[in-house]
N, C-alpha and C positions, 0 to 999 in steps of 0.2 A: 319243286317240292310242294306237297299238299299235306296239311296237318289239320286235325279236327279235335275240338274240345267238346265233350258232352257234359253239360252241367245238369245236376239233379234239382234244378230250381229255375225260376224265371227272374231275370234282373228287374229291379224296380222300374216302373214306367215314368214318363214325364210328370204325370199328375201326382204320383207319390213323391217324387223328388221336390216338386214345387211346394207341396203341403209340408214336407219336412223343413224346407228352407224358411217357410213362413213362420213356423213354430219357433225355431231357433237354429242359428247357423251350425251349432254343434250337432244337432240331430242329422242334418244333411251330411256334414263332414264324417260322422260316424258311419252312416250308410255307405258313403263313398269309399272309405277305408276298408269296410267289411267286404265290399264287392271287389275292390282291387286286390285285396289279400286272397280272396277266394280264387280269383283268376290265377294268381301266382301259384297257389297250392295245386290247382288243377294242371297247370303247365308242368309242374314237377311230377305229379301223378302220371300224366301221359307222356312224360319224358320228351316234351317238345324241344326242338332244336331252334337256335337262332335262324332267322330267315334272311335271304337276300332280298332286299327291297328294290323296287316297290312291290307291294302285294295287293291282292284282292281279299276283302273280308266279306263273308256272308253270314247271316244269322237266321236261324229258323227255330221257332218255338213250337213246342207241343203243349197245348193247354188242356186242363182237365175238364173244362166246361166250354160250351159253345157260345158263350157271351160275346156280344159284338165288341170288337177292338179296332182301334185306328192304327194304321201302320206308322203314322207320324208321331205316335205317342211312345214309340220304342226308342230308347236311347242307348248308345254304345259307349258313352264317355268312360264309365268305370271299367268296362271290358278292355278298351284300348289302353287306358292308364295301367291296368294290370299286366297287359302284354309288354308294355315298355318296362315296367318294374321287374318283370320276370326275365328281361333281356331277350325276348323273342324278336322284337323290333326295336330299333334305336330311338324312335320318336313316333308320335301319332299325328304327324303333319302330312300334308298332301305329297311331300317329297317321298315319304315312305309308304303311304297308302294311296293306291291308284283309284280304288273304288270300294264302296260299301253297298251291299245289297241286303235288303230285308225281304226274306222269302215268305210266301204265304204260309201261315201256320196250319197245323193240323190239330185235331182234337182226339184225345184218347182218355176215356173216363179214368180218373184216379192218377193220371200222369201229368207231371209238370217238368218239362225238360227244355233245355236250350242247347242247340248245336251251333258252334262257331267254327266256320271253315276258313282257313287261311291258305291262300295259294300264291306262290311266287309267279310273277309274270315270266313268260319264256323269253 
């Protein structure tokens, strides 16, 4: 089975998360809860079904500007936590997730989107 979530936003990057955590642990926690809940809501919206694990996870962003971005600055923590919370996967450990891929982003003026693809291994 293959399932795709299309988010109308870009998750916070590592720099944003570090800056939030430096200000106050509550700021980081609030951001984490916001994104986990957003993933749960999108799973319901797209009627995603629980998956047989292990799975492959891939992420592709569409950015509204052509600013330089580092692939190692993209974090999936809140996304994976949301998938667990939504009951799509039982856990976000290596037992359940075989691989994670960050795909090269594209740029479309005025568009900020994230595509999360979940694929069961055959």
